[in-house]
Kinemage of the C-alpha trace (Angstrom):
@kinemage 1
@onewidth
@group {chain A} dominant
@subgroup {mainchain}
@vectorlist {calphas} color= white
{ca met a 1} P 144.241 121.430 162.959
{ca pro a 2} L 144.569 120.163 166.630
{ca gly a 3} L 143.565 122.650 169.240
{ca gln a 4} L 141.595 124.736 166.833
{ca his a 5} L 137.799 125.286 167.061
{ca cys a 6} L 135.299 125.695 164.341
{ca glu a 7} L 136.013 128.922 162.533
{ca leu a 8} L 132.329 129.821 162.602
{ca glu a 9} L 132.617 130.148 166.376
{ca ser a 10} L 134.130 133.536 166.191
{ca ala a 11} L 130.976 135.073 164.821
{ca thr a 12} L 128.211 136.170 167.168
{ca thr a 13} L 124.447 136.851 167.213
{ca ser a 14} L 122.568 139.284 169.341
{ca asn a 15} L 121.084 137.676 172.458
{ca pro a 16} L 121.712 134.092 171.225
{ca gly a 17} L 120.550 132.664 174.471
{ca glu a 18} L 117.059 133.918 173.764
{ca arg a 19} L 116.679 131.972 170.679
{ca ser a 20} L 115.694 128.335 170.433
{ca asp a 21} L 117.711 125.740 168.375
{ca gly a 22} L 114.963 125.832 165.730
{ca glu a 23} L 115.110 129.627 165.450
{ca leu a 24} L 118.767 129.512 165.072
{ca val a 25} L 118.568 126.745 162.473
{ca glu a 26} L 116.083 128.814 160.351
{ca leu a 27} L 118.425 131.938 160.580
{ca val a 28} L 121.237 129.819 159.290
{ca arg a 29} L 119.124 128.422 156.506
{ca ser a 30} L 118.153 131.855 155.520
{ca gly a 31} L 121.712 132.904 155.132
{ca asp a 32} L 122.703 134.064 158.630
{ca arg a 33} L 125.993 132.292 158.927
{ca ala a 34} L 126.715 134.125 162.169
{ca ala a 35} L 123.610 132.332 163.768
{ca phe a 36} L 125.520 129.011 163.499
{ca ala a 37} L 128.128 130.431 165.776
{ca ser a 38} L 125.525 130.548 168.499
{ca ile a 39} L 124.824 126.899 167.980
{ca val a 40} L 128.632 126.162 168.381
{ca thr a 41} L 128.753 128.286 171.589
{ca arg a 42} L 125.775 126.427 172.985
{ca tyr a 43} L 126.886 122.874 172.365
{ca gln a 44} L 130.660 122.918 172.119
{ca pro a 45} L 131.322 122.436 175.793
{ca thr a 46} L 129.305 119.198 176.153
{ca leu a 47} L 130.310 117.877 172.765
{ca his a 48} L 133.969 118.329 173.606
{ca arg a 49} L 133.429 116.771 177.067
{ca val a 50} L 131.881 113.556 175.574
{ca ala a 51} L 134.338 113.454 172.744
{ca phe a 52} L 137.338 113.716 175.076
{ca ser a 53} L 135.795 110.859 177.339
{ca arg a 54} L 135.330 108.790 174.244
{ca ile a 55} L 138.746 109.332 172.641
{ca gly a 56} L 140.973 110.254 175.592
{ca ser a 57} L 142.791 113.151 173.910
{ca val a 58} L 142.027 116.796 174.162
{ca glu a 59} L 143.554 117.351 170.616
{ca ala a 60} L 141.597 114.594 168.995
{ca ala a 61} L 138.438 115.741 170.813
{ca asp a 62} L 138.979 119.260 169.213
{ca glu a 63} L 139.182 117.774 165.779
{ca val a 64} L 136.194 115.565 166.312
{ca val a 65} L 133.987 118.416 167.600
{ca gln a 66} L 135.062 120.583 164.666
{ca glu a 67} L 134.252 117.960 162.205
{ca ala a 68} L 130.856 117.386 163.801
{ca phe a 69} L 129.956 121.076 163.506
{ca leu a 70} L 131.245 121.299 159.977
{ca cys a 71} L 129.221 118.350 158.973
{ca ala a 72} L 126.128 119.829 160.775
{ca phe a 73} L 126.587 123.018 158.859
{ca lys a 74} L 127.149 121.315 155.626
{ca phe a 75} L 124.093 118.996 155.881
{ca leu a 76} L 121.800 121.426 157.704
{ca asp a 77} L 119.280 121.446 154.758
{ca ser a 78} L 118.812 117.755 155.317
{ca tyr a 79} L 117.808 118.213 158.930
{ca asp a 80} L 114.116 117.688 159.536
{ca ser a 81} L 112.744 120.467 161.758
{ca arg a 82} L 110.105 118.181 163.114
{ca gln a 83} L 112.843 116.372 165.058
{ca ser a 84} L 115.048 117.500 167.800
{ca phe a 85} L 118.017 119.379 166.588
{ca arg a 86} L 119.980 118.544 169.690
{ca thr a 87} L 119.666 114.761 169.149
{ca trp a 88} L 120.474 115.270 165.417
{ca leu a 89} L 123.663 116.938 166.334
{ca trp a 90} L 124.585 114.315 168.896
{ca thr a 91} L 124.054 111.579 166.236
{ca ile a 92} L 126.556 113.347 164.076
{ca ala a 93} L 128.988 113.793 166.964
{ca leu a 94} L 128.763 110.198 168.051
{ca asn a 95} L 129.456 109.155 164.481
{ca gln a 96} L 132.497 111.352 164.235
{ca cys a 97} L 133.842 109.813 167.476
{ca his a 98} L 133.284 106.404 166.068
{ca gln a 99} L 135.031 107.209 162.855
{ca arg a 100} L 138.070 108.815 164.705
{ca ala a 101} L 138.304 105.759 166.966
{ca arg a 102} L 138.353 103.390 164.001
{ca arg a 103} L 141.015 105.520 162.223
{ca asp a 104} L 143.163 105.561 165.303
{ca gln a 105} L 143.119 101.769 165.609
{ca arg a 106} L 144.990 101.853 168.843
{ca ser a 107} L 144.131 102.305 172.551
{ca pro a 108} L 143.477 105.997 173.406
{ca arg a 109} L 145.955 107.846 175.571
{ca val a 110} L 144.479 108.056 179.061
{ca ser a 111} L 144.336 111.727 180.204
{ca thr a 112} L 143.654 112.831 183.671
{ca trp a 113} L 140.600 114.929 184.157
{ca thr a 114} L 142.485 117.107 186.659
{ca asp a 115} L 144.792 118.131 183.777
{ca gln a 116} L 141.823 119.371 181.716
{ca gln a 117} L 139.574 122.341 182.303
{ca tyr a 118} L 136.481 120.529 183.244
{ca glu a 119} L 136.125 121.587 186.925
{ca gly a 120} L 132.584 122.072 188.093
{ca asn a 121} L 130.906 119.790 185.584
{ca gly a 122} L 128.078 119.071 187.979
{ca thr a 123} L 128.465 115.251 187.532
{ca leu a 124} L 128.062 114.535 191.208
{ca glu a 125} L 125.131 117.015 191.564
{ca lys a 126} L 123.441 115.515 188.548
{ca gly a 127} L 123.720 112.035 190.019
{ca arg a 128} L 122.153 113.213 193.370
{ca glu a 129} L 119.470 115.090 191.482
{ca leu a 130} L 118.535 111.880 189.623
{ca gly a 131} L 118.448 109.894 192.918
{ca leu a 132} L 121.481 107.807 191.854
{ca val a 133} L 123.852 109.158 194.520
{ca ser a 134} L 123.367 109.776 198.224
{ca arg a 135} L 125.387 111.966 200.619
{ca glu a 136} L 126.732 108.867 202.175
{ca pro a 137} L 129.910 107.219 200.778
{ca asn a 138} L 129.071 104.347 198.475
{ca pro a 139} L 130.662 103.010 195.273
{ca leu a 140} L 128.553 105.200 192.917
{ca ala a 141} L 129.129 108.368 195.049
{ca arg a 142} L 132.810 107.752 194.925
{ca leu a 143} L 132.591 107.198 191.194
{ca leu a 144} L 130.854 110.488 190.582
{ca ser a 145} L 132.829 112.565 192.955
{ca met a 146} L 135.330 115.151 191.665
{ca glu a 147} L 138.262 113.098 192.846
{ca cys a 148} L 137.303 110.017 190.843
{ca arg a 149} L 137.121 111.521 187.346
{ca glu a 150} L 140.135 109.727 186.039
{ca leu a 151} L 138.842 106.487 187.521
{ca leu a 152} L 135.449 107.155 185.813
{ca glu a 153} L 137.225 107.399 182.394
{ca leu a 154} L 138.986 104.091 182.998
{ca glu a 155} L 135.759 102.280 184.023
{ca leu a 156} L 133.861 103.794 181.002
{ca arg a 157} L 136.527 102.152 178.679
{ca lys a 158} L 135.883 98.797 180.242
{ca leu a 159} L 132.216 98.952 179.173
{ca pro a 160} L 130.805 97.895 175.845
{ca glu a 161} L 130.849 100.968 173.584
{ca thr a 162} L 127.052 101.443 173.483
{ca gln a 163} L 126.696 101.331 177.243
{ca ala a 164} L 129.592 103.753 177.697
{ca asp a 165} L 128.291 106.228 175.100
{ca ala a 166} L 124.767 106.067 176.732
{ca leu a 167} L 126.275 106.900 180.074
{ca arg a 168} L 128.261 109.750 178.559
{ca leu a 169} L 125.110 111.199 176.877
{ca arg a 170} L 123.104 110.930 180.045
{ca phe a 171} L 125.558 112.350 182.550
{ca phe a 172} L 127.994 114.517 180.523
{ca ala a 173} L 125.559 115.842 177.965
{ca gly a 174} L 122.394 115.696 180.147
{ca leu a 175} L 120.233 114.081 177.533
{ca lys a 176} L 116.942 112.491 178.384
{ca phe a 177} L 116.355 108.856 177.664
{ca glu a 178} L 114.189 109.673 174.734
{ca glu a 179} L 117.031 111.815 173.344
{ca ile a 180} L 119.592 109.153 173.928
{ca ser a 181} L 117.298 106.700 172.110
{ca ala a 182} L 117.131 109.147 169.141
{ca ala a 183} L 120.828 109.998 168.972
{ca met a 184} L 121.970 106.363 169.350
{ca arg a 185} L 119.138 105.159 166.977
{ca cys a 186} L 117.877 102.531 169.325
{ca ser a 187} L 114.596 101.979 171.122
{ca leu a 188} L 113.669 103.711 174.327
{ca gly a 189} L 113.851 100.519 176.352
{ca thr a 190} L 117.429 99.811 174.978
{ca ala a 191} L 118.580 103.289 175.856
{ca lys a 192} L 117.351 102.808 179.323
{ca asn a 193} L 118.935 99.412 179.733
{ca arg a 194} L 122.235 100.662 178.413
{ca val a 195} L 122.418 103.307 181.101
{ca lys a 196} L 121.099 100.879 183.721
{ca trp a 197} L 123.464 97.950 183.131
{ca gly a 198} L 126.394 100.399 182.515
{ca leu a 199} L 125.922 101.905 185.970
{ca leu a 200} L 125.554 98.597 187.618
{ca lys a 201} L 128.738 97.260 186.124
{ca ile a 202} L 130.714 100.289 187.085
{ca ala a 203} L 129.203 100.118 190.629
{ca gln a 204} L 130.206 96.514 190.891
{ca asn a 205} L 133.807 97.306 189.762
{ca met a 206} L 133.935 100.269 192.192
{ca ala a 207} L 132.684 98.140 195.034
{ca ala a 208} L 135.708 95.995 194.637
{ca ile a 209} L 138.073 98.924 194.976
{ca pro a 210} L 138.969 99.752 198.556
{ca ser a 211} L 138.454 103.415 199.592
{ca pro a 212} L 141.428 105.442 200.774
{ca gln a 213} L 139.857 105.398 204.359
{ca ser a 214} L 139.701 101.553 204.370
{ca glu a 215} L 143.274 101.300 203.008
{ca ser a 216} L 144.435 103.757 205.703
{ca arg a 217} L 142.715 101.648 208.502
{ca his a 218} L 144.124 98.574 207.036
{ca gly a 219} L 147.656 99.938 207.097
{ca glu a 220} L 147.243 101.177 210.626
{ca asn a 221} L 146.024 97.710 211.747
{ca his a 222} L 148.975 96.073 209.948
{ca glu a 223} L 151.487 98.309 211.682
{ca leu a 224} L 149.885 97.396 215.029
């Protein structure tokens, strides 16, 4: 049902933050269903953020995330513990997003980020940390600022699906390039190129958009 979260989330475990993904997985496999709730709590925010960005609807993102967790729980025995659980889960989530988009067969509704409870997602800080954004105004800094979230969503939808998803995993989910490669089932070089060219394309588009300051100055000059 739209707006509902995975039922398993209501259960809790003691000190879930002290357990690794692998430890939680083993607890679930041994019959501790409540341990899966800790996995849900740990990953639900970022999964929902990416699903919302991908689909453009909070309700649909709720359903996609719920289905992703249910699939992960159902097929947990098939998970190879030698691999990263996080990338395995993201592979499932991306597949659910893709299936939902194909079912919809229509352009997603564009929701404004300011209407959603995603304040303080740290996107701008992450960009600065990675050396992608300076403190001086430039197209990419404007893109990653809190005020440009809706514009970011619009620009992501202009990109090829693989580039947009790679950017979402990098900046919304915080995955490393190796994890993006595993989650998207592509080579490491391909993962890096998808992020690189996606960023360049968005930066080019942003460079063509006049800033509010320049528009204001232009209007003042016009009035003069």
